[in-house]
C-alpha positions in Angstrom: 59.0 173.7 63.6 55.9 172.4 65.4 57.2 168.8 65.1 60.5 169.7 66.7 58.8 171.5 69.5 56.5 168.4 70.2 59.6 166.1 70.1 61.5 168.2 72.7 58.4 168.3 74.9 58.2 164.5 75.0 61.9 164.1 75.8 61.6 166.5 78.7 58.7 164.6 80.1 60.6 161.3 80.0 63.6 162.9 81.8 61.3 164.3 84.4 59.7 160.9 85.0 63.1 159.2 85.4 64.2 161.9 87.9 61.0 161.4 89.9 61.5 157.5 89.9 65.1 157.8 91.1 64.1 160.2 93.8 61.3 158.0 94.9 63.5 154.9 95.1 66.2 156.7 97.1 63.5 158.0 99.5 62.0 154.5 100.0 65.5 152.9 100.6 66.4 155.7 103.1 63.1 155.1 105.0 63.7 151.3 105.0 67.3 151.7 106.3 66.0 154.1 109.0 63.4 151.6 110.2 65.9 148.8 110.2 68.3 150.8 112.3 65.5 151.6 114.7 64.7 147.8 115.0 68.3 147.0 115.6 68.6 149.7 118.3 65.4 148.3 119.9 66.8 144.8 119.8 70.1 146.1 121.4 68.1 147.6 124.2 66.3 144.3 124.9 68.8 141.9 126.7 68.7 138.2 125.6 67.9 135.8 128.5 70.6 133.2 129.1 71.6 130.7 131.7 75.2 130.4 132.9 77.5 128.1 134.8 80.6 129.0 136.7 84.0 127.7 135.4 85.2 125.6 138.4 88.4 123.8 139.3 87.7 120.1 139.7 89.7 116.9 140.3 89.3 114.7 137.2 89.9 110.9 137.0 91.9 110.7 133.8 91.3 107.8 131.4 92.6 107.4 127.9 90.5 105.5 125.3 92.5 103.7 122.6 92.0 101.0 120.0 94.3 98.4 118.4 94.7 95.0 116.9 95.6 91.9 118.9 98.8 90.2 117.8 100.9 87.3 119.2 103.7 88.4 121.5 106.0 86.1 119.6 105.6 85.2 116.0 108.2 83.4 113.9 108.4 82.4 110.3 110.2 79.1 110.1 112.7 78.9 107.2 114.7 75.9 106.0 118.4 76.5 106.3 119.2 74.8 103.0 117.9 75.8 99.5 117.4 73.5 96.6 116.3 70.4 98.4 113.0 68.6 98.0 110.7 68.9 101.0 110.0 65.3 101.7 107.4 65.8 104.5 105.6 68.5 106.5 104.6 67.1 109.8 102.2 69.9 111.1 99.0 71.6 110.0 97.5 75.0 110.9 96.2 75.0 114.4 98.6 72.4 115.7 100.6 73.2 118.9 104.3 72.5 118.7 107.0 72.6 121.4 110.3 74.4 121.1 112.5 72.2 119.0 109.6 70.1 117.6 110.2 68.7 114.1 108.3 70.7 111.5 109.5 69.3 108.1 112.2 67.1 106.6 114.2 67.7 103.4 115.6 65.1 101.1 118.9 63.9 102.7 120.0 61.1 100.5 123.1 62.9 99.3 124.2 64.1 102.7 123.8 60.6 104.2 126.0 59.2 101.4 128.6 61.9 102.2 128.4 60.9 105.9 129.0 57.3 105.0 132.0 58.3 102.9 133.4 60.4 105.7 133.0 57.7 108.2 134.8 55.3 105.9 137.7 57.7 105.6 137.7 58.0 109.4 137.8 54.2 109.8 140.7 54.1 107.3 142.6 56.7 109.2 142.1 54.8 112.4 143.3 51.6 110.8 146.4 53.4 109.5 147.1 54.6 113.1 146.8 51.1 114.4 149.2 49.9 111.8 151.7 52.7 112.6 151.5 52.0 116.3 152.1 48.3 115.8 155.2 49.2 113.7 156.4 51.5 116.4 156.0 48.8 119.0 158.1 46.4 117.0 160.7 49.0 116.2 160.9 49.9 119.9 161.7 46.4 120.8 164.4 46.1 118.1 165.9 49.4 119.3 166.3 48.2 122.8 167.7 44.8 121.8 170.2 46.3 119.3 171.3 48.9 121.8 172.2 46.2 124.3 174.2 44.3 121.6 176.0 47.5 120.6 177.1 48.0 124.3 178.6 44.5 124.2 180.1 45.1 120.8 178.1 42.3 119.4 176.6 44.6 116.8 177.8 47.7 115.0 176.7 51.2 115.7 175.5 51.5 112.1 172.8 48.9 112.7 171.6 50.9 115.7 171.5 54.1 113.7 169.4 52.5 111.0 166.9 51.2 113.5 166.7 54.6 115.1 165.9 56.2 111.8 163.2 53.8 111.1 161.7 54.4 114.6 161.7 58.2 114.0 160.0 57.8 110.6 157.3 55.7 112.3 156.8 58.4 114.9 156.3 60.9 112.1 153.9 58.5 110.4 151.9 58.3 113.6 151.6 62.1 113.7 150.3 62.0 110.1 147.8 59.3 111.0 146.5 61.3 113.9 146.1 64.4 111.7 144.2 62.3 109.2 141.9 61.0 111.9 141.3 64.5 113.2 140.5 65.8 109.7 138.2 62.9 108.9 136.4 63.3 112.3 135.9 67.1 111.7 134.5 66.3 108.2 132.1 63.8 109.6 131.0 66.2 112.4 130.4 68.9 109.8 128.4 66.6 107.6 126.3 65.5 110.6 125.6 69.2 111.4 124.5 69.7 107.8 122.4 66.6 108.0 120.6 68.2 111.0 119.8 71.2 108.8 117.8 68.9 106.6 115.3 68.7 109.6 113.4 71.9 110.1 112.4 72.5 113.7 110.4 75.1 115.6 112.4 77.8 117.4 109.6 78.5 119.8 106.6 76.8 121.4 103.3 77.9 119.9 100.6 77.3 117.4 101.0 76.9 113.6 99.2 80.0 112.4 100.1 79.7 108.7 101.5 77.1 106.2 103.1 78.4 103.0 104.3 75.3 101.1 103.4 71.6 100.6 105.5 68.5 100.6 107.3 68.0 97.3 108.1 71.7 96.9 111.7 72.8 96.6 113.2 74.4 99.7 114.3 78.0 99.6 116.1 79.6 102.6 114.3 82.9 101.8 110.8 81.4 101.9 109.2 80.2 105.1 107.5 76.8 105.4 105.2 77.7 108.3 104.6 80.5 110.8 104.5 79.7 114.6 102.7 82.0 116.9 102.9 82.1 120.7 99.6 83.5 121.9 99.7 82.6 125.6 100.7 86.2 125.9 99.3 88.6 123.3 100.2 92.2 122.6 98.3 95.2 121.4 100.2 97.9 119.6 98.7 101.3 119.7 99.8 105.0 119.7 99.0 108.2 121.5 99.3 111.9 120.6 102.3 113.9 121.6 100.1 115.5 124.3 99.3 112.2 126.0 102.7 110.5 125.4 104.3 111.7 128.7 101.5 110.0 130.6 102.4 106.5 129.3 104.6 104.6 131.6 105.8 101.0 131.8 103.6 99.0 134.2 100.5 101.2 133.5 97.4 99.0 133.8 94.9 98.7 130.9 91.4 97.3 130.5 90.7 95.5 127.2 87.4 94.6 125.7 86.7 92.8 122.4 83.6 92.5 120.4 83.7 88.7 120.6 83.2 88.8 124.4 81.4 92.1 125.0 80.7 91.5 128.7 84.3 90.3 129.6 87.1 92.6 130.6 90.7 91.5 130.1 93.6 93.1 131.9 97.0 94.0 130.5 100.1 96.1 131.2 102.1 98.6 129.2 105.3 96.7 128.5 107.1 98.4 125.6 107.3 102.1 124.9 108.9 103.4 121.7 111.4 106.0 122.9 110.8 108.3 119.8 107.7 109.8 118.2 106.7 109.5 114.6 107.7 112.9 113.0 104.9 112.6 110.5 101.9 111.9 112.8 103.5 113.3 116.1 102.4 110.1 117.8 104.2 107.7 120.1 103.8 103.9 119.8 103.6 101.5 122.7 102.7 97.8 123.4 100.4 96.3 126.0 100.9 92.7 127.0 97.9 90.7 128.0 98.0 87.2 129.6 96.1 84.7 127.5 96.7 81.2 128.9 93.3 79.9 128.0 93.7 81.3 124.4 90.4 83.2 124.6 91.9 86.2 122.7 93.0 85.5 119.2 95.4 87.3 116.9 93.5 89.7 114.6 90.8 90.7 117.0 90.0 94.4 117.4 90.5 95.7 120.9 89.1 98.7 122.8 91.6 99.8 125.4 91.1 102.0 128.5 94.1 103.2 130.3 93.9 104.6 133.9 96.2 107.6 134.0 95.3 108.8 137.5 93.9 112.1 138.7 94.6 115.8 137.9 93.0 119.1 138.7 91.7 121.4 136.0 89.3 124.2 135.1 86.0 122.6 133.9 82.7 123.7 132.5 79.5 122.0 131.3 80.3 120.6 127.9 76.9 121.9 126.6 78.5 125.4 126.7 80.9 124.5 124.0 80.5 125.9 120.5 82.6 125.0 117.5 83.8 127.0 114.6 82.5 125.3 111.4 85.2 123.4 109.4 88.0 124.2 111.9 87.6 122.0 115.0 88.3 125.1 117.2 86.1 125.6 120.2 84.8 128.8 121.8 82.3 129.9 124.5 80.4 133.0 125.5 81.0 134.4 128.9 79.0 137.2 130.6 80.9 140.4 131.5 79.1 143.6 132.6 75.8 142.1 131.3 77.1 141.5 127.8 78.1 138.4 125.9 81.9 138.1 125.4 83.3 135.5 122.9 86.3 133.6 124.1 88.3 131.1 122.1 89.4 128.1 124.2 91.4 125.0 124.1 89.8 121.9 125.6 91.3 118.7 126.9 89.6 115.8 128.5 85.8 115.4 128.1 84.4 113.2 130.9 80.7 112.6 131.3 79.1 116.2 131.1 82.3 118.0 131.9 84.9 119.5 129.6 88.4 120.3 130.7 89.6 123.8 129.8 93.3 123.9 129.0 93.5 127.5 127.9 91.3 130.6 127.3 89.1 130.5 130.4 89.8 131.1 134.1 88.0 129.6 137.1 85.1 131.8 138.3 84.1 133.1 135.0 80.4 132.9 134.0 79.9 130.8 130.9 76.6 130.8 128.9 75.3 127.3 128.8 71.8 128.0 127.5 70.9 130.7 124.9 74.4 130.9 123.5 73.2 130.2 120.0 71.1 133.4 120.1 73.8 135.8 121.2 76.7 137.5 119.5 79.9 139.1 120.9 79.0 142.3 122.7 75.2 141.9 122.8 73.4 142.6 126.1 72.2 139.5 128.0 70.3 138.9 131.2 71.2 135.8 133.4 68.1 133.9 134.5 68.3 132.6 138.1 72.0 133.6 138.6 75.1 131.5 137.7 75.1 127.8 138.5 78.2 126.2 140.0 78.3 123.5 137.3 77.7 119.8 137.8 
């Protein structure tokens, strides 16, 4: 009995200790929470000092910065018109300048030359046949006239005149056949000469040989080019703009171009081609800038930095240092001051120029925007503006 009593006493003591520990923990937590609330209340009662600027309507000079690769305005792959012929010679090398119509390469033309000789022989034969028929007609014509006179004097029978007339008509028909043969032979020769010209590969434009794809001795293939000719006296830069900026791109718009090879030189171009539709995947519109390049300073493949002058527009602006950005979103926001408290406002920005940021939505002219101290405040916290609001830059 004594052992049971001692055991029950120990159990009660343990329970009492546990209850005391839990009570003590709750008391400490409640005290900590009370003190924390007090500190927060004290902090709320102490306004955070900030500096502000006033959102102002300004006139902005709008420029658009773009990049792109320089390409020739005209670039042509020169193909042979005939397949299956040996390329006898290629008369140009990369870097050579060629005029429009200049000879680029020659194909083996032995067979076509033989066909031309054969066609010319057939044409000569047809001409000789015509001469023979015309001589026969001349002779028969004389006989007709002589016999006709004899028939009138009854010195010769009508039957003889009929025979000579039949021979004359047959000779006339023979002349028509000879003329048809000549026309056919001449057409055949003309066609062969055209085909012979196709054995000479010429440049369709004036420009520089920018690539060579085959060597002499290769077999010609109408699907495979021999060389590429590039006209770089005018170069083009193909670039694209967002849907937002697309309406500002007009034909004739002036552009300044800079390249890394000539960092201190500015080239001038003009917007010449605008794609009438936007890419539905990227929501961008493509356009081309033509740049005069008579001295061939610019070369195809160079990387170009482009500045387009879009004119002026008025907009609400603030100091760009006031901008804050939501992490991982790209969305911007600012804090304004209203009734001595910070107010968070989500905004949409446009052009950033020097130290100014264009506000497209979310902020009105005249509002005070926190430009210093905004990283310390939160929405709704009290603030005090040091030195009053500035009017911006």
